[in-house]
SEROKE-856375 format. One record per residue: x, y, z of N, C-alpha, C in turn; chain; residue number from 1. Coordinates in steps of 0.05 Angstrom, whole numbers, plus 5000, padded with zeros to 4 digits. Atoms other than C-alpha are relative to their C-alpha. Example, Ala and Ser with C-alpha at 12.3 -4.5 7.8 and 13.67 -1.06 7.14 Angstrom:
% residues 2
+------+------+------+------+------+------+------+------+------+-----+-----+
|  n_x |  n_y |  n_z | ca_x | ca_y | ca_z |  c_x |  c_y |  c_z | mol | seq |
+------+------+------+------+------+------+------+------+------+-----+-----+
| 5018 | 4976 | 5000 | 5246 | 4910 | 5156 | 5018 | 5024 | 5000 |   A |   1 |
| 4984 | 4976 | 4999 | 5273 | 4979 | 5143 | 4985 | 5022 | 5014 |   A |   2 |
+------+------+------+------+------+------+------+------+------+-----+-----+
% end
This chain:
% residues 68
+------+------+------+------+------+------+------+------+------+-----+-----+
|  n_x |  n_y |  n_z | ca_x | ca_y | ca_z |  c_x |  c_y |  c_z | mol | seq |
+------+------+------+------+------+------+------+------+------+-----+-----+
| 4990 | 4996 | 4973 | 9136 | 4772 | 7201 | 4986 | 5024 | 5012 |   A |   1 |
| 5014 | 4977 | 4988 | 9098 | 4816 | 7249 | 5021 | 5018 | 5014 |   A |   2 |
| 4982 | 4980 | 4988 | 9132 | 4879 | 7272 | 4991 | 5006 | 5029 |   A |   3 |
| 5007 | 4994 | 4973 | 9135 | 4893 | 7346 | 4989 | 5028 | 5002 |   A |   4 |
| 5012 | 4974 | 4997 | 9096 | 4953 | 7371 | 5021 | 5021 | 5005 |   A |   5 |
| 4979 | 4981 | 4994 | 9159 | 4986 | 7396 | 5027 | 4986 | 5000 |   A |   6 |
| 4973 | 5012 | 5000 | 9233 | 4973 | 7385 | 5012 | 5002 | 5028 |   A |   7 |
| 4987 | 5000 | 4974 | 9276 | 4957 | 7445 | 5013 | 5026 | 5007 |   A |   8 |
| 4985 | 4975 | 4995 | 9319 | 5019 | 7437 | 4981 | 5023 | 5007 |   A |   9 |
| 5019 | 4978 | 4995 | 9258 | 5065 | 7435 | 4989 | 4997 | 5029 |   A |  10 |
| 5010 | 5005 | 4973 | 9230 | 5033 | 7499 | 5020 | 5007 | 5021 |   A |  11 |
| 4978 | 4993 | 4981 | 9297 | 5040 | 7534 | 5003 | 5030 | 5003 |   A |  12 |
| 4997 | 4971 | 5000 | 9302 | 5113 | 7514 | 4977 | 5013 | 5015 |   A |  13 |
| 5024 | 4989 | 4986 | 9231 | 5127 | 7540 | 5003 | 4996 | 5030 |   A |  14 |
| 4996 | 5005 | 4971 | 9247 | 5094 | 7607 | 5022 | 5018 | 5011 |   A |  15 |
| 4978 | 4983 | 4990 | 9312 | 5134 | 7613 | 4989 | 5029 | 5003 |   A |  16 |
| 5011 | 4973 | 4999 | 9274 | 5199 | 7598 | 4981 | 5002 | 5024 |   A |  17 |
| 5018 | 4999 | 4977 | 9221 | 5182 | 7650 | 5016 | 5001 | 5026 |   A |  18 |
| 4983 | 5001 | 4976 | 9275 | 5166 | 7701 | 5012 | 5028 | 5006 |   A |  19 |
| 4988 | 4974 | 4996 | 9306 | 5235 | 7690 | 4979 | 5021 | 5006 |   A |  20 |
| 5021 | 4980 | 4998 | 9240 | 5273 | 7687 | 4986 | 5000 | 5027 |   A |  21 |
| 5015 | 5002 | 4975 | 9207 | 5248 | 7751 | 5017 | 4991 | 5023 |   A |  22 |
| 4987 | 5009 | 4975 | 9227 | 5236 | 7823 | 4990 | 4973 | 5007 |   A |  23 |
| 5007 | 5027 | 4992 | 9228 | 5163 | 7843 | 5014 | 4993 | 5026 |   A |  24 |
| 4986 | 5010 | 4976 | 9244 | 5128 | 7908 | 5020 | 4978 | 4990 |   A |  25 |
| 4978 | 5019 | 5007 | 9301 | 5077 | 7909 | 4988 | 4975 | 4987 |   A |  26 |
| 5012 | 5024 | 5012 | 9256 | 5017 | 7895 | 4989 | 5005 | 4972 |   A |  27 |
| 5010 | 4994 | 5027 | 9223 | 5051 | 7836 | 5023 | 5004 | 4980 |   A |  28 |
| 4977 | 4997 | 5018 | 9291 | 5071 | 7807 | 5012 | 4972 | 4993 |   A |  29 |
| 4989 | 5027 | 5004 | 9315 | 4999 | 7816 | 4982 | 4985 | 4980 |   A |  30 |
| 5019 | 5014 | 5018 | 9252 | 4973 | 7780 | 5004 | 5010 | 4971 |   A |  31 |
| 4996 | 4988 | 5027 | 9264 | 5021 | 7721 | 5026 | 4989 | 4989 |   A |  32 |
| 4974 | 5010 | 5010 | 9337 | 5000 | 7716 | 4998 | 4970 | 4993 |   A |  33 |
| 5004 | 5028 | 5006 | 9316 | 4927 | 7719 | 4986 | 4996 | 4973 |   A |  34 |
| 5015 | 5001 | 5026 | 9266 | 4939 | 7662 | 5019 | 5007 | 4977 |   A |  35 |
| 4981 | 4992 | 5021 | 9320 | 4974 | 7621 | 5019 | 4977 | 4994 |   A |  36 |
| 4982 | 5023 | 5003 | 9368 | 4916 | 7633 | 4987 | 4977 | 4986 |   A |  37 |
| 5015 | 5022 | 5012 | 9315 | 4865 | 7613 | 4996 | 5006 | 4970 |   A |  38 |
| 5003 | 4993 | 5028 | 9300 | 4903 | 7549 | 5026 | 4999 | 4984 |   A |  39 |
| 4974 | 5001 | 5013 | 9374 | 4909 | 7533 | 5008 | 4971 | 4994 |   A |  40 |
| 4994 | 5029 | 5004 | 9383 | 4833 | 7542 | 4982 | 4989 | 4978 |   A |  41 |
| 5018 | 5009 | 5021 | 9322 | 4821 | 7498 | 5010 | 5010 | 4973 |   A |  42 |
| 4990 | 4989 | 5025 | 9352 | 4866 | 7445 | 5024 | 4984 | 4991 |   A |  43 |
| 4976 | 5016 | 5007 | 9418 | 4828 | 7447 | 4992 | 4972 | 4990 |   A |  44 |
| 5009 | 5027 | 5009 | 9382 | 4761 | 7442 | 4987 | 5001 | 4973 |   A |  45 |
| 5013 | 4996 | 5026 | 9340 | 4786 | 7384 | 5020 | 5003 | 4978 |   A |  46 |
| 4979 | 4996 | 5020 | 9401 | 4810 | 7347 | 5016 | 4974 | 4995 |   A |  47 |
| 4986 | 5025 | 5003 | 9437 | 4744 | 7360 | 4984 | 4980 | 4983 |   A |  48 |
| 5017 | 5018 | 5015 | 9378 | 4704 | 7334 | 4999 | 5008 | 4971 |   A |  49 |
| 5000 | 4991 | 5028 | 9374 | 4746 | 7271 | 5026 | 4994 | 4987 |   A |  50 |
| 4974 | 5007 | 5012 | 9449 | 4736 | 7260 | 5002 | 4970 | 4994 |   A |  51 |
| 4999 | 5029 | 5005 | 9442 | 4660 | 7268 | 4983 | 4993 | 4977 |   A |  52 |
| 5018 | 5006 | 5022 | 9383 | 4658 | 7221 | 5012 | 5008 | 4973 |   A |  53 |
| 4987 | 4991 | 5024 | 9421 | 4698 | 7169 | 5023 | 4982 | 4992 |   A |  54 |
| 4978 | 5018 | 5005 | 9481 | 4653 | 7176 | 4990 | 4973 | 4988 |   A |  55 |
| 5012 | 5025 | 5010 | 9438 | 4591 | 7165 | 4990 | 5003 | 4972 |   A |  56 |
| 5009 | 4995 | 5027 | 9405 | 4622 | 7104 | 5023 | 5002 | 4981 |   A |  57 |
| 4977 | 4996 | 5017 | 9472 | 4643 | 7075 | 5013 | 4973 | 4994 |   A |  58 |
| 4988 | 5026 | 5004 | 9500 | 4573 | 7085 | 4983 | 4983 | 4982 |   A |  59 |
| 5018 | 5015 | 5018 | 9438 | 4542 | 7053 | 5002 | 5010 | 4971 |   A |  60 |
| 4997 | 4989 | 5027 | 9444 | 4589 | 6994 | 5026 | 4992 | 4986 |   A |  61 |
| 4974 | 5008 | 5011 | 9518 | 4572 | 6985 | 4999 | 4971 | 4991 |   A |  62 |
| 5002 | 5028 | 5007 | 9501 | 4498 | 6985 | 4983 | 4996 | 4975 |   A |  63 |
| 5016 | 5002 | 5024 | 9447 | 4507 | 6933 | 5016 | 5009 | 4975 |   A |  64 |
| 4983 | 4990 | 5022 | 9495 | 4548 | 6889 | 5021 | 4980 | 4992 |   A |  65 |
| 4980 | 5020 | 5005 | 9547 | 4494 | 6896 | 4989 | 4976 | 4984 |   A |  66 |
| 5013 | 5023 | 5013 | 9498 | 4440 | 6873 | 4993 | 5006 | 4971 |   A |  67 |
| 5009 | 4993 | 5027 | 9478 | 4478 | 6810 | 5023 | 5000 | 4981 |   A |  68 |
+------+------+------+------+------+------+------+------+------+-----+-----+
% end
């Protein structure tokens, strides 16, 4: 499995720091918040997918153990 270049949380934290550090107009602030929200949704979806995959693997392992 390839590792992403940056984790979602790290990217969100960097955007939040940039938002605090620099002056932005309203459209720029909105764009940053939209990007943060998109990253947050991506993180939730990634965690959900990992949970589903783990559940399927665990179920498969239980079925194999039952057959032995």
